[in-house]
BAFI-44742 format. One record per atom (N, C-alpha, C): x, z, y; atom name; residue in one letter; residue number from 1. Coordinates in steps of 0.001 Angstrom, whole numbers. Example, Ala and Ser with C-alpha at 12.3 -4.5 7.8 and 13.67 -1.06 7.14 Angstrom:
% BAFI-44742
+---------+---------+---------+----+---+-----+
!       x !       z !       y !  a ! r !   k !
+---------+---------+---------+----+---+-----+
!   13190 !    7800 !   -5690 !  N ! a !   1 !
!   12300 !    7800 !   -4500 ! CA ! a !   1 !
!   13200 !    7800 !   -3300 !  C ! a !   1 !
!   12850 !    7080 !   -2250 !  N ! s !   2 !
!   13670 !    7140 !   -1060 ! CA ! s !   2 !
!   12900 !    7870 !      30 !  C ! s !   2 !
+---------+---------+---------+----+---+-----+
% end
This chain:
% BAFI-44742
+---------+---------+---------+----+---+-----+
!       x !       z !       y !  a ! r !   k !
+---------+---------+---------+----+---+-----+
!     -51 !   -1436 !  -24917 !  N ! m !   1 !
!     639 !    -526 !  -24460 ! CA ! m !   1 !
!    1481 !     985 !  -25244 !  C ! m !   1 !
!    2277 !    1505 !  -24426 !  N ! n !   2 !
!    3014 !    2174 !  -25674 ! CA ! n !   2 !
!    2041 !    3057 !  -25377 !  C ! n !   2 !
!    2286 !    4561 !  -26227 !  N ! n !   3 !
!    2082 !    5870 !  -26421 ! CA ! n !   3 !
!    3423 !    6822 !  -26308 !  C ! n !   3 !
!    3228 !    7402 !  -25191 !  N ! t !   4 !
!    3789 !    8268 !  -25195 ! CA ! t !   4 !
!    3880 !   10068 !  -25587 !  C ! t !   4 !
!    4958 !   11188 !  -25452 !  N ! l !   5 !
!    4133 !   11783 !  -26204 ! CA ! l !   5 !
!    4524 !   12658 !  -24391 !  C ! l !   5 !
!    3201 !   13069 !  -23854 !  N ! y !   6 !
!    3572 !   14361 !  -22604 ! CA ! y !   6 !
!    3484 !   15475 !  -23055 !  C ! y !   6 !
!    3976 !   16415 !  -23386 !  N ! g !   7 !
!    4405 !   18387 !  -24081 ! CA ! g !   7 !
!    3877 !   17932 !  -25012 !  C ! g !   7 !
!    2088 !   18724 !  -25437 !  N ! e !   8 !
!    2018 !   18163 !  -26954 ! CA ! e !   8 !
!     906 !   17011 !  -27101 !  C ! e !   8 !
!     320 !   16039 !  -26310 !  N ! t !   9 !
!    -651 !   15752 !  -26588 ! CA ! t !   9 !
!     288 !   14158 !  -26393 !  C ! t !   9 !
!    -102 !   12956 !  -27487 !  N ! i !  10 !
!    -184 !   11264 !  -27300 ! CA ! i !  10 !
!    -894 !   11282 !  -26654 !  C ! i !  10 !
!    -589 !   10382 !  -25353 !  N ! m !  11 !
!   -1741 !    9768 !  -24401 ! CA ! m !  11 !
!   -1169 !    8302 !  -24417 !  C ! m !  11 !
!   -2155 !    6899 !  -24229 !  N ! e !  12 !
!   -1338 !    5595 !  -23901 ! CA ! e !  12 !
!    -744 !    5739 !  -22553 !  C ! e !  12 !
!      86 !    5001 !  -22328 !  N ! r !  13 !
!    1147 !    4889 !  -20857 ! CA ! r !  13 !
!     326 !    4620 !  -20163 !  C ! r !  13 !
!     110 !    4811 !  -18905 !  N ! i !  14 !
!   -1245 !    3707 !  -17904 ! CA ! i !  14 !
!    -258 !    2360 !  -17719 !  C ! i !  14 !
!    -988 !    1336 !  -17017 !  N ! k !  15 !
!    -294 !     178 !  -16861 ! CA ! k !  15 !
!     -26 !     420 !  -15298 !  C ! k !  15 !
!     689 !    1384 !  -14418 !  N ! s !  16 !
!    1379 !    1137 !  -13844 ! CA ! s !  16 !
!    2723 !    1860 !  -13853 !  C ! s !  16 !
!    2360 !    2828 !  -14714 !  N ! f !  17 !
!    3895 !    3240 !  -16219 ! CA ! f !  17 !
!    4429 !    2671 !  -16622 !  C ! f !  17 !
!    3754 !    1149 !  -16485 !  N ! c !  18 !
!    4786 !     123 !  -17348 ! CA ! c !  18 !
!    5475 !    -538 !  -16702 !  C ! c !  18 !
!    5605 !    -615 !  -14824 !  N ! v !  19 !
!    6344 !   -1515 !  -14393 ! CA ! v !  19 !
!    7275 !   -1075 !  -14537 !  C ! v !  19 !
!    8409 !   -1585 !  -14211 !  N ! d !  20 !
!   10000 !   -1472 !  -14814 ! CA ! d !  20 !
!   10310 !   -1694 !  -12981 !  C ! d !  20 !
!   10185 !     741 !  -12861 !  N ! h !  21 !
!   10079 !     547 !  -10362 ! CA ! h !  21 !
!   11646 !     128 !  -10688 !  C ! h !  21 !
!   13337 !    -466 !  -11615 !  N ! r !  22 !
!   14159 !    -424 !  -11823 ! CA ! r !  22 !
!   14225 !   -1698 !  -11091 !  C ! r !  22 !
!   14090 !   -2195 !  -11614 !  N ! v !  23 !
!   13625 !   -3813 !  -10664 ! CA ! v !  23 !
!   12407 !   -4353 !   -9506 !  C ! v !  23 !
!   11691 !   -3502 !   -9416 !  N ! l !  24 !
!   11093 !   -3725 !   -8772 ! CA ! l !  24 !
!   11525 !   -4287 !   -7644 !  C ! l !  24 !
!   10642 !   -4743 !   -6295 !  N ! k !  25 !
!   11431 !   -4802 !   -5044 ! CA ! k !  25 !
!   10380 !   -5172 !   -4241 !  C ! k !  25 !
!   10452 !   -4955 !   -3234 !  N ! q !  26 !
!   10111 !   -5009 !   -1355 ! CA ! q !  26 !
!    8406 !   -5968 !   -2229 !  C ! q !  26 !
!    6959 !   -6353 !   -1994 !  N ! g !  27 !
!    5763 !   -7340 !   -1978 ! CA ! g !  27 !
!    5301 !   -7178 !   -2181 !  C ! g !  27 !
!    4300 !   -7787 !   -2377 !  N ! i !  28 !
!    2651 !   -7626 !   -2714 ! CA ! i !  28 !
!    2636 !   -8171 !   -4327 !  C ! i !  28 !
!    2043 !   -7196 !   -5372 !  N ! y !  29 !
!    1537 !   -7406 !   -6140 ! CA ! y !  29 !
!     609 !   -7051 !   -6511 !  C ! y !  29 !
!     -65 !   -8372 !   -8041 !  N ! l !  30 !
!   -1392 !   -7570 !   -8426 ! CA ! l !  30 !
!   -1463 !   -7244 !   -9450 !  C ! l !  30 !
!   -1737 !   -6016 !   -9689 !  N ! s !  31 !
!   -1895 !   -4693 !  -10240 ! CA ! s !  31 !
!   -2943 !   -5098 !  -11199 !  C ! s !  31 !
!   -4689 !   -5243 !  -10862 !  N ! r !  32 !
!   -5311 !   -4428 !  -11919 ! CA ! r !  32 !
!   -6676 !   -5699 !  -11647 !  C ! r !  32 !
!   -6866 !   -6169 !  -12415 !  N ! v !  33 !
!   -8499 !   -6801 !  -12623 ! CA ! v !  33 !
!   -9570 !   -6248 !  -13445 !  C ! v !  33 !
!  -10379 !   -5782 !  -12529 !  N ! d !  34 !
!  -11785 !   -5144 !  -13108 ! CA ! d !  34 !
!  -12909 !   -6355 !  -12911 !  C ! d !  34 !
!  -13191 !   -6887 !  -13320 !  N ! d !  35 !
!  -14400 !   -7636 !  -13134 ! CA ! d !  35 !
!  -14286 !   -8899 !  -11107 !  C ! d !  35 !
!  -14613 !   -8041 !  -10516 !  N ! d !  36 !
!  -14439 !   -8863 !   -9381 ! CA ! d !  36 !
!  -13595 !   -7848 !   -8386 !  C ! d !  36 !
!  -13206 !   -6760 !   -8663 !  N ! i !  37 !
!  -12613 !   -5765 !   -7944 ! CA ! i !  37 !
!  -10498 !   -5778 !   -8485 !  C ! i !  37 !
!  -10440 !   -6422 !   -8129 !  N ! t !  38 !
!   -8576 !   -6656 !   -7434 ! CA ! t !  38 !
!   -7624 !   -5638 !   -6837 !  C ! t !  38 !
!   -6733 !   -4931 !   -7681 !  N ! t !  39 !
!   -5844 !   -3755 !   -7021 ! CA ! t !  39 !
!   -4471 !   -4812 !   -6738 !  C ! t !  39 !
!   -4127 !   -4765 !   -5223 !  N ! f !  40 !
!   -3006 !   -4663 !   -5003 ! CA ! f !  40 !
!   -2155 !   -3482 !   -4954 !  C ! f !  40 !
!   -1128 !   -3471 !   -5081 !  N ! d !  41 !
!     440 !   -3243 !   -5079 ! CA ! d !  41 !
!     592 !   -3742 !   -3657 !  C ! d !  41 !
!    1006 !   -2953 !   -2267 !  N ! i !  42 !
!    1971 !   -2914 !   -1550 ! CA ! i !  42 !
!    4241 !   -2626 !   -1541 !  C ! i !  42 !
!    4255 !   -3335 !   -2174 !  N ! r !  43 !
!    5210 !   -1863 !   -2566 ! CA ! r !  43 !
!    6523 !   -2467 !    -568 !  C ! r !  43 !
!    6599 !   -1462 !     249 !  N ! m !  44 !
!    6845 !   -1735 !     682 ! CA ! m !  44 !
!    8853 !    -863 !    1818 !  C ! m !  44 !
!    8746 !    -183 !    1098 !  N ! t !  45 !
!   10207 !    -313 !     235 ! CA ! t !  45 !
!   10608 !     112 !   -1455 !  C ! t !  45 !
!   11755 !    -761 !   -1195 !  N ! t !  46 !
!   12281 !    -800 !   -3187 ! CA ! t !  46 !
!   11807 !      23 !   -3524 !  C ! t !  46 !
!   11817 !     697 !   -4227 !  N ! p !  47 !
!   11210 !    2359 !   -4968 ! CA ! p !  47 !
!   13774 !    2345 !   -5408 !  C ! p !  47 !
!   13483 !    3509 !   -5497 !  N ! n !  48 !
!   14293 !    4093 !   -6202 ! CA ! n !  48 !
!   15416 !    3630 !   -5431 !  C ! n !  48 !
!   15114 !    2763 !   -4179 !  N ! v !  49 !
!   16417 !    2237 !   -3674 ! CA ! v !  49 !
!   16667 !    2622 !   -1715 !  C ! v !  49 !
!   15156 !    1678 !   -1680 !  N ! d !  50 !
!   15579 !    2537 !    -142 ! CA ! d !  50 !
!   14724 !    3905 !     -36 !  C ! d !  50 !
!   15147 !    4034 !    1191 !  N ! k !  51 !
!   14496 !    5318 !    1296 ! CA ! k !  51 !
!   12578 !    5339 !    2586 !  C ! k !  51 !
!   12350 !    6501 !     891 !  N ! a !  52 !
!   10625 !    6179 !     711 ! CA ! a !  52 !
!   10276 !    6311 !    2184 !  C ! a !  52 !
!    9029 !    5602 !    2371 !  N ! l !  53 !
!    7949 !    5945 !    3779 ! CA ! l !  53 !
!    8247 !    7502 !    4044 !  C ! l !  53 !
!    8172 !    7924 !    5550 !  N ! e !  54 !
!    8137 !    9230 !    5778 ! CA ! e !  54 !
!    6159 !    9054 !    5967 !  C ! e !  54 !
!    5582 !   10678 !    4959 !  N ! p !  55 !
!    4104 !   10817 !    4574 ! CA ! p !  55 !
!    3723 !   10538 !    6544 !  C ! p !  55 !
!    4900 !   10905 !    7938 !  N ! k !  56 !
!    3533 !   10926 !    8544 ! CA ! k !  56 !
!    3857 !    9735 !    9539 !  C ! k !  56 !
!    4406 !    8658 !    8611 !  N ! a !  57 !
!    4589 !    7247 !    9567 ! CA ! a !  57 !
!    2971 !    6289 !    8464 !  C ! a !  57 !
!    3312 !    6252 !    6893 !  N ! a !  58 !
!    2381 !    6476 !    6339 ! CA ! a !  58 !
!     750 !    6730 !    6021 !  C ! a !  58 !
!     381 !    8623 !    6850 !  N ! h !  59 !
!    -171 !    8417 !    7614 ! CA ! h !  59 !
!   -1336 !    7279 !    8786 !  C ! h !  59 !
!    -215 !    7395 !    9914 !  N ! a !  60 !
!    -770 !    6585 !   10908 ! CA ! a !  60 !
!   -1455 !    4858 !    9806 !  C ! a !  60 !
!    -162 !    4467 !    9106 !  N ! i !  61 !
!    -851 !    3300 !    9090 ! CA ! i !  61 !
!   -1989 !    3631 !    8231 !  C ! i !  61 !
!   -2321 !    4267 !    7327 !  N ! e !  62 !
!   -3361 !    4372 !    6635 ! CA ! e !  62 !
!   -4512 !    4408 !    7031 !  C ! e !  62 !
!   -4336 !    4958 !    9294 !  N ! h !  63 !
!   -5674 !    4912 !    9781 ! CA ! h !  63 !
!   -5680 !    3329 !   10889 !  C ! h !  63 !
!   -4332 !    3072 !   10961 !  N ! i !  64 !
!   -4670 !    1926 !   11827 ! CA ! i !  64 !
!   -5046 !     221 !   10540 !  C ! i !  64 !
!   -4015 !     717 !    9408 !  N ! g !  65 !
!   -4490 !    -119 !    8521 ! CA ! g !  65 !
!   -5870 !    -652 !    8476 !  C ! g !  65 !
!   -6292 !    1052 !    7663 !  N ! a !  66 !
!   -7629 !     982 !    6827 ! CA ! a !  66 !
!   -8570 !     688 !    8330 !  C ! a !  66 !
!   -8728 !    1305 !    9382 !  N ! t !  67 !
!   -9341 !     544 !   10038 ! CA ! t !  67 !
!   -9145 !   -1209 !   11068 !  C ! t !  67 !
!   -8509 !   -1145 !   11432 !  N ! l !  68 !
!   -8498 !   -3138 !   10562 ! CA ! l !  68 !
!   -9106 !   -3795 !   10020 !  C ! l !  68 !
!   -8144 !   -3824 !    8847 !  N ! l !  69 !
!   -8965 !   -4296 !    7011 ! CA ! l !  69 !
!  -10807 !   -3978 !    7733 !  C ! l !  69 !
!  -11210 !   -2874 !    8320 !  N ! r !  70 !
!  -13319 !   -2364 !    7845 ! CA ! r !  70 !
!  -12572 !   -3388 !    8770 !  C ! r !  70 !
!  -12950 !   -3598 !   10193 !  N ! n !  71 !
!  -12988 !   -4551 !   11250 ! CA ! n !  71 !
!  -12839 !   -6084 !   11251 !  C ! n !  71 !
!  -11892 !   -6224 !    9966 !  N ! g !  72 !
!  -11374 !   -7622 !   10537 ! CA ! g !  72 !
!  -12521 !   -8686 !    9650 !  C ! g !  72 !
!  -11890 !   -9930 !    9299 !  N ! q !  73 !
!  -12445 !  -11069 !    9127 ! CA ! q !  73 !
!  -13437 !  -11067 !    7468 !  C ! q !  73 !
!  -12938 !   -9528 !    7054 !  N ! y !  74 !
!  -12793 !   -9872 !    4947 ! CA ! y !  74 !
!  -13428 !   -8533 !    5228 !  C ! y !  74 !
!  -14307 !   -7576 !    6242 !  N ! k !  75 !
!  -13967 !   -6458 !    5853 ! CA ! k !  75 !
!  -14947 !   -6372 !    4751 !  C ! k !  75 !
!  -15844 !   -7251 !    4159 !  N ! d !  76 !
!  -16999 !   -6618 !    3457 ! CA ! d !  76 !
!  -16191 !   -6946 !    2601 !  C ! d !  76 !
!  -14617 !   -7782 !    1969 !  N ! h !  77 !
!  -14624 !   -7855 !     732 ! CA ! h !  77 !
!  -13300 !   -6176 !     262 !  C ! h !  77 !
!  -13001 !   -5526 !    1509 !  N ! i !  78 !
!  -12132 !   -4768 !    1351 ! CA ! i !  78 !
!  -13337 !   -3589 !    1213 !  C ! i !  78 !
!  -12715 !   -2168 !     274 !  N ! i !  79 !
!  -12769 !   -1501 !    -658 ! CA ! i !  79 !
!  -12442 !    -479 !    -523 !  C ! i !  79 !
!  -10474 !     203 !    -300 !  N ! y !  80 !
!  -10171 !     663 !     345 ! CA ! y !  80 !
!   -8894 !     215 !     565 !  C ! y !  80 !
!   -7874 !     820 !     845 !  N ! f !  81 !
!   -6024 !    1023 !    1873 ! CA ! f !  81 !
!   -5882 !    2068 !    2049 !  C ! f !  81 !
!   -4900 !    2481 !    1308 !  N ! g !  82 !
!   -4545 !    3898 !    1016 ! CA ! g !  82 !
!   -3342 !    4540 !     474 !  C ! g !  82 !
!   -1871 !    4950 !     939 !  N ! p !  83 !
!    -677 !    5209 !     407 ! CA ! p !  83 !
!    -648 !    5398 !    -712 !  C ! p !  83 !
!     281 !    5091 !   -2065 !  N ! m !  84 !
!     896 !    5598 !   -3040 ! CA ! m !  84 !
!    1105 !    6976 !   -3120 !  C ! m !  84 !
!    1592 !    7810 !   -3981 !  N ! g !  85 !
!    1827 !    8923 !   -3947 ! CA ! g !  85 !
!    3700 !    9457 !   -3702 !  C ! g !  85 !
!    3771 !    8054 !   -4045 !  N ! c !  86 !
!    5668 !    8015 !   -3736 ! CA ! c !  86 !
!    5681 !    7007 !   -3074 !  C ! c !  86 !
!    5677 !    7580 !   -2120 !  N ! m !  87 !
!    5705 !    6911 !    -863 ! CA ! m !  87 !
!    6863 !    5726 !    -710 !  C ! m !  87 !
!    5639 !    4610 !   -1500 !  N ! t !  88 !
!    6969 !    3165 !   -1597 ! CA ! t !  88 !
!    6003 !    2499 !    -663 !  C ! t !  88 !
!    4973 !    2386 !    -905 !  N ! g !  89 !
!    3270 !    1177 !      84 ! CA ! g !  89 !
!    2391 !    1999 !    -286 !  C ! g !  89 !
!    1032 !    1156 !    -333 !  N ! f !  90 !
!     195 !    1537 !    -220 ! CA ! f !  90 !
!    -629 !     141 !   -1252 !  C ! f !  90 !
!   -2373 !     531 !   -1697 !  N ! y !  91 !
!   -2546 !    -141 !   -2458 ! CA ! y !  91 !
!   -4161 !    -530 !   -1309 !  C ! y !  91 !
!   -4039 !   -1424 !   -1908 !  N ! l !  92 !
!   -5204 !   -2457 !   -1614 ! CA ! l !  92 !
!   -6249 !   -2919 !   -2438 !  C ! l !  92 !
!   -7353 !   -2587 !   -2723 !  N ! i !  93 !
!   -8450 !   -2684 !   -3561 ! CA ! i !  93 !
!   -9300 !   -3493 !   -2670 !  C ! i !  93 !
!   -9849 !   -4787 !   -3191 !  N ! s !  94 !
!  -10726 !   -5629 !   -2735 ! CA ! s !  94 !
!  -11696 !   -6761 !   -4218 !  C ! s !  94 !
!  -12737 !   -6726 !   -3257 !  N ! k !  95 !
!  -13260 !   -7854 !   -3566 ! CA ! k !  95 !
!  -13823 !   -9323 !   -3453 !  C ! k !  95 !
!  -13379 !   -9768 !   -4995 !  N ! d !  96 !
!  -13225 !  -11515 !   -4797 ! CA ! d !  96 !
!  -11876 !  -12118 !   -3586 !  C ! d !  96 !
!  -10516 !  -11588 !   -3850 !  N ! l !  97 !
!   -9861 !  -12065 !   -2780 ! CA ! l !  97 !
!   -8559 !  -12073 !   -3890 !  C ! l !  97 !
!   -7728 !  -13559 !   -3416 !  N ! d !  98 !
!   -6554 !  -13728 !   -4045 ! CA ! d !  98 !
!   -5365 !  -13658 !   -3386 !  C ! d !  98 !
!   -3952 !  -13212 !   -4710 !  N ! l !  99 !
!   -3479 !  -12989 !   -3960 ! CA ! l !  99 !
!   -2657 !  -13854 !   -3017 !  C ! l !  99 !
!   -2918 !  -15192 !   -2409 !  N ! d ! 100 !
!   -2135 !  -16067 !   -1448 ! CA ! d ! 100 !
!   -3487 !  -15380 !   -1099 !  C ! d ! 100 !
!   -4669 !  -15367 !    -273 !  N ! k ! 101 !
!   -5497 !  -14916 !    1152 ! CA ! k ! 101 !
!   -4756 !  -13237 !     959 !  C ! k ! 101 !
!   -4586 !  -12538 !     -86 !  N ! i ! 102 !
!   -4031 !  -10976 !     259 ! CA ! i ! 102 !
!   -2407 !  -10963 !    1334 !  C ! i ! 102 !
!   -1995 !  -11918 !     422 !  N ! n ! 103 !
!    -687 !  -12284 !    1713 ! CA ! n ! 103 !
!    -556 !  -12485 !    3504 !  C ! n ! 103 !
!   -1828 !  -13475 !    3297 !  N ! e ! 104 !
!   -1922 !  -13411 !    4631 ! CA ! e ! 104 !
!   -2569 !  -12184 !    5321 !  C ! e ! 104 !
!   -3184 !  -11726 !    4809 !  N ! i ! 105 !
!   -4591 !  -10332 !    5272 ! CA ! i ! 105 !
!   -2963 !   -9746 !    5452 !  C ! i ! 105 !
!   -2847 !   -9140 !    4996 !  N ! v ! 106 !
!   -1811 !   -8234 !    4174 ! CA ! v ! 106 !
!    -303 !   -8586 !    5679 !  C ! v ! 106 !
!     -45 !   -9482 !    6246 !  N ! t ! 107 !
!     599 !  -10444 !    6505 ! CA ! t ! 107 !
!     577 !  -10290 !    8478 !  C ! t ! 107 !
!    -561 !  -10295 !    8453 !  N ! d ! 108 !
!   -1174 !   -9487 !    9808 ! CA ! d ! 108 !
!   -1622 !   -8690 !    9907 !  C ! d ! 108 !
!   -2081 !   -7620 !    8857 !  N ! l ! 109 !
!   -2080 !   -6430 !    9293 ! CA ! l ! 109 !
!    -693 !   -5608 !   10103 !  C ! l ! 109 !
!     254 !   -5869 !    8971 !  N ! f ! 110 !
!    1039 !   -5230 !    9178 ! CA ! f ! 110 !
!    2487 !   -6135 !   10600 !  C ! f ! 110 !
!    1792 !   -6920 !   11009 !  N ! t ! 111 !
!    2317 !   -7175 !   12541 ! CA ! t ! 111 !
!    1375 !   -6977 !   13430 !  C ! t ! 111 !
!    -224 !   -6494 !   12970 !  N ! q ! 112 !
!    -766 !   -6031 !   14229 ! CA ! q ! 112 !
!    -453 !   -4513 !   13918 !  C ! q ! 112 !
!     601 !   -3753 !   12556 !  N ! v ! 113 !
!    1008 !   -2107 !   12944 ! CA ! v ! 113 !
!    2005 !   -1994 !   14037 !  C ! v ! 113 !
!    2816 !   -2316 !   13294 !  N ! a ! 114 !
!    4612 !   -3155 !   14434 ! CA ! a ! 114 !
!    4040 !   -2875 !   15526 !  C ! a ! 114 !
!    3160 !   -4521 !   16215 !  N ! k ! 115 !
!    3248 !   -4085 !   17120 ! CA ! k ! 115 !
!    1731 !   -3290 !   18053 !  C ! k ! 115 !
!    1551 !   -2143 !   17003 !  N ! w ! 116 !
!     402 !   -1249 !   17871 ! CA ! w ! 116 !
!     750 !    -351 !   18754 !  C ! w ! 116 !
!    -387 !    -834 !   20261 !  N ! t ! 117 !
!     155 !     175 !   20963 ! CA ! t ! 117 !
!    -548 !    1583 !   21370 !  C ! t ! 117 !
!   -1524 !     918 !   20922 !  N ! g ! 118 !
!   -2960 !    1654 !   21741 ! CA ! g ! 118 !
!   -2775 !    2898 !   20501 !  C ! g ! 118 !
!   -3974 !    3868 !   20739 !  N ! p ! 119 !
!   -4163 !    5170 !   20245 ! CA ! p ! 119 !
!   -4642 !    5153 !   18189 !  C ! p ! 119 !
!   -4301 !    5888 !   17949 !  N ! i ! 120 !
!   -4384 !    5570 !   16608 ! CA ! i ! 120 !
!   -5677 !    6180 !   16137 !  C ! i ! 120 !
!   -6285 !    5346 !   15365 !  N ! p ! 121 !
!   -7929 !    5062 !   16169 ! CA ! p ! 121 !
!   -8107 !    6975 !   14490 !  C ! p ! 121 !
!   -9332 !    7290 !   14732 !  N ! g ! 122 !
!   -9449 !    8946 !   13777 ! CA ! g ! 122 !
!   -8351 !    9793 !   13471 !  C ! g ! 122 !
!   -7089 !    9521 !   15043 !  N ! a ! 123 !
!   -6672 !   10400 !   14720 ! CA ! a ! 123 !
!   -6380 !   11740 !   16078 !  C ! a ! 123 !
!   -7974 !   12306 !   16243 !  N ! v ! 124 !
!   -8889 !   13393 !   16731 ! CA ! v ! 124 !
!   -9276 !   14527 !   15592 !  C ! v ! 124 !
!   -9038 !   16034 !   16295 !  N ! p ! 125 !
!   -9648 !   16748 !   15259 ! CA ! p ! 125 !
!  -11364 !   16207 !   14132 !  C ! p ! 125 !
!  -11480 !   15658 !   15152 !  N ! e ! 126 !
!  -13541 !   16067 !   14183 ! CA ! e ! 126 !
!  -13537 !   14391 !   13807 !  C ! e ! 126 !
!  -12938 !   13204 !   13111 !  N ! e ! 127 !
!  -12994 !   12708 !   12333 ! CA ! e ! 127 !
!  -10909 !   12747 !   10899 !  C ! e ! 127 !
!   -9994 !   13487 !   11346 !  N ! c ! 128 !
!   -9314 !   13680 !   10658 ! CA ! c ! 128 !
!   -8730 !   15028 !   10138 !  C ! c ! 128 !
!   -8645 !   15364 !    9025 !  N ! g ! 129 !
!   -8310 !   17435 !    8415 ! CA ! g ! 129 !
!   -6640 !   16581 !    8962 !  C ! g ! 129 !
!   -5700 !   16132 !    9123 !  N ! n ! 130 !
!   -4391 !   15997 !    9915 ! CA ! n ! 130 !
!   -4659 !   15389 !   10361 !  C ! n ! 130 !
!   -5243 !   15511 !   11692 !  N ! y ! 131 !
!   -4840 !   14278 !   13030 ! CA ! y ! 131 !
!   -3846 !   14231 !   13101 !  C ! y ! 131 !
!   -2519 !   15747 !   13661 !  N ! t ! 132 !
!   -1779 !   15394 !   14580 ! CA ! t ! 132 !
!     -10 !   15330 !   13185 !  C ! t ! 132 !
!    -384 !   14664 !   11699 !  N ! y ! 133 !
!     623 !   14636 !   11484 ! CA ! y ! 133 !
!    1089 !   12698 !   11191 !  C ! y ! 133 !
!    1534 !   12183 !   11945 !  N ! m ! 134 !
!    1189 !   10921 !   12109 ! CA ! m ! 134 !
!    2722 !   10646 !   12749 !  C ! m ! 134 !
!    3395 !   10122 !   13347 !  N ! d ! 135 !
!    4609 !    9450 !   13405 ! CA ! d ! 135 !
!    3962 !    7592 !   13661 !  C ! d ! 135 !
!    3745 !    7455 !   15007 !  N ! l ! 136 !
!    3492 !    5929 !   15101 ! CA ! l ! 136 !
!    4370 !    5084 !   15352 !  C ! l ! 136 !
!    5980 !    5572 !   15728 !  N ! e ! 137 !
!    7126 !    5020 !   16343 ! CA ! e ! 137 !
!    7704 !    4587 !   14543 !  C ! e ! 137 !
!    7472 !    5517 !   13343 !  N ! k ! 138 !
!    8516 !    5327 !   12519 ! CA ! k ! 138 !
!    7552 !    4518 !   12016 !  C ! k ! 138 !
!    5844 !    4283 !   11430 !  N ! a ! 139 !
!    4293 !    4077 !   11437 ! CA ! a ! 139 !
!    5108 !    2225 !   11288 !  C ! a ! 139 !
!    5691 !    2221 !   13213 !  N ! k ! 140 !
!    6181 !     466 !   13811 ! CA ! k ! 140 !
!    7172 !     290 !   12892 !  C ! k ! 140 !
!    8022 !     975 !   12352 !  N ! k ! 141 !
!    9730 !     435 !   12441 ! CA ! k ! 141 !
!    9463 !     446 !   10800 !  C ! k ! 141 !
!    8371 !    1533 !    9858 !  N ! s ! 142 !
!    8136 !     864 !    8763 ! CA ! s ! 142 !
!    7434 !    -959 !    8247 !  C ! s ! 142 !
!    6903 !   -1292 !    9311 !  N ! a ! 143 !
!    5686 !   -1866 !    9146 ! CA ! a ! 143 !
!    6649 !   -2996 !    9171 !  C ! a ! 143 !
!    7535 !   -3230 !   10645 !  N ! q ! 144 !
!    8792 !   -4581 !   10519 ! CA ! q ! 144 !
!    9552 !   -4304 !    9568 !  C ! q ! 144 !
!    9762 !   -3310 !    8932 !  N ! f ! 145 !
!   11130 !   -3293 !    7666 ! CA ! f ! 145 !
!   10641 !   -4178 !    6567 !  C ! f ! 145 !
!    8811 !   -3566 !    6178 !  N ! f ! 146 !
!    8279 !   -4870 !    5463 ! CA ! f ! 146 !
!    8312 !   -5760 !    5371 !  C ! f ! 146 !
!    7372 !   -6097 !    6544 !  N ! l ! 147 !
!    7397 !   -7537 !    7341 ! CA ! l ! 147 !
!    8891 !   -8452 !    7107 !  C ! l ! 147 !
!   10143 !   -7806 !    7456 !  N ! d ! 148 !
!   11666 !   -8752 !    7658 ! CA ! d ! 148 !
!   11891 !   -8899 !    6506 !  C ! d ! 148 !
!   11305 !   -8383 !    4920 !  N ! a ! 149 !
!   12054 !   -8986 !    3866 ! CA ! a ! 149 !
!   11750 !   -9872 !    2938 !  C ! a ! 149 !
!   11750 !  -10215 !    2098 !  N ! p ! 150 !
!   11836 !  -11061 !    1205 ! CA ! p ! 150 !
!   10511 !  -10726 !     -38 !  C ! p ! 150 !
!    9645 !  -11032 !     110 !  N ! w ! 151 !
!    8475 !  -10613 !   -1144 ! CA ! w ! 151 !
!    8238 !  -10817 !   -2278 !  C ! w ! 151 !
!    8286 !   -9993 !   -3544 !  N ! e ! 152 !
!    8126 !  -10364 !   -4891 ! CA ! e ! 152 !
!    6955 !  -10191 !   -5131 !  C ! e ! 152 !
!    6554 !  -11359 !   -6310 !  N ! h ! 153 !
!    5097 !  -11091 !   -6802 ! CA ! h ! 153 !
!    4567 !  -10702 !   -7956 !  C ! h ! 153 !
!    5835 !  -10784 !   -8363 !  N ! e ! 154 !
!    6009 !  -10590 !  -10101 ! CA ! e ! 154 !
!    6824 !   -9149 !  -10712 !  C ! e ! 154 !
!    5818 !   -8744 !  -11207 !  N ! y ! 155 !
!    6395 !   -7064 !  -12129 ! CA ! y ! 155 !
!    6918 !   -7733 !  -12947 !  C ! y ! 155 !
!    8423 !   -6698 !  -13550 !  N ! t ! 156 !
!    8881 !   -7035 !  -14361 ! CA ! t ! 156 !
!    8216 !   -4844 !  -15837 !  C ! t ! 156 !
!    7791 !   -5574 !  -16991 !  N ! y ! 157 !
!    7084 !   -4335 !  -17597 ! CA ! y ! 157 !
!    8634 !   -4672 !  -18389 !  C ! y ! 157 !
!    8464 !   -2864 !  -19217 !  N ! l ! 158 !
!    9093 !   -2085 !  -19343 ! CA ! l ! 158 !
!    8773 !   -1791 !  -20911 !  C ! l ! 158 !
+---------+---------+---------+----+---+-----+
% end
């Protein structure tokens, strides 16, 4: 990895900053493997091209997605599901699941989000620190936008 000057300090560029975001597309990418723990990059929008996710939509997707994943068939393999700071997608950290299985899980997950009709799980003051900061309709549209796109699976590195 390249070293980069940040202010007065030279630091190793972290792996995610080595991905060329100018050519990154929507899709699911194997981001990192640490023994039996794998981080997947679920890119819902094309970075710097598509409009980023609305934060309220991402928050709703996080609540619905985390609830479904942690109650689903692979719940014992799910470690974390949460939004990227750049609001172009989510990270899914899992144990002992490969890309093919994650593709199936994510397709099912976002199909359920796109069709969600019930209340958003955890969207009450005793369960969430910002429970009113959610938009279910935009979450559903964002999930469908992702499902309708062709997905890429291979990074291009700088």
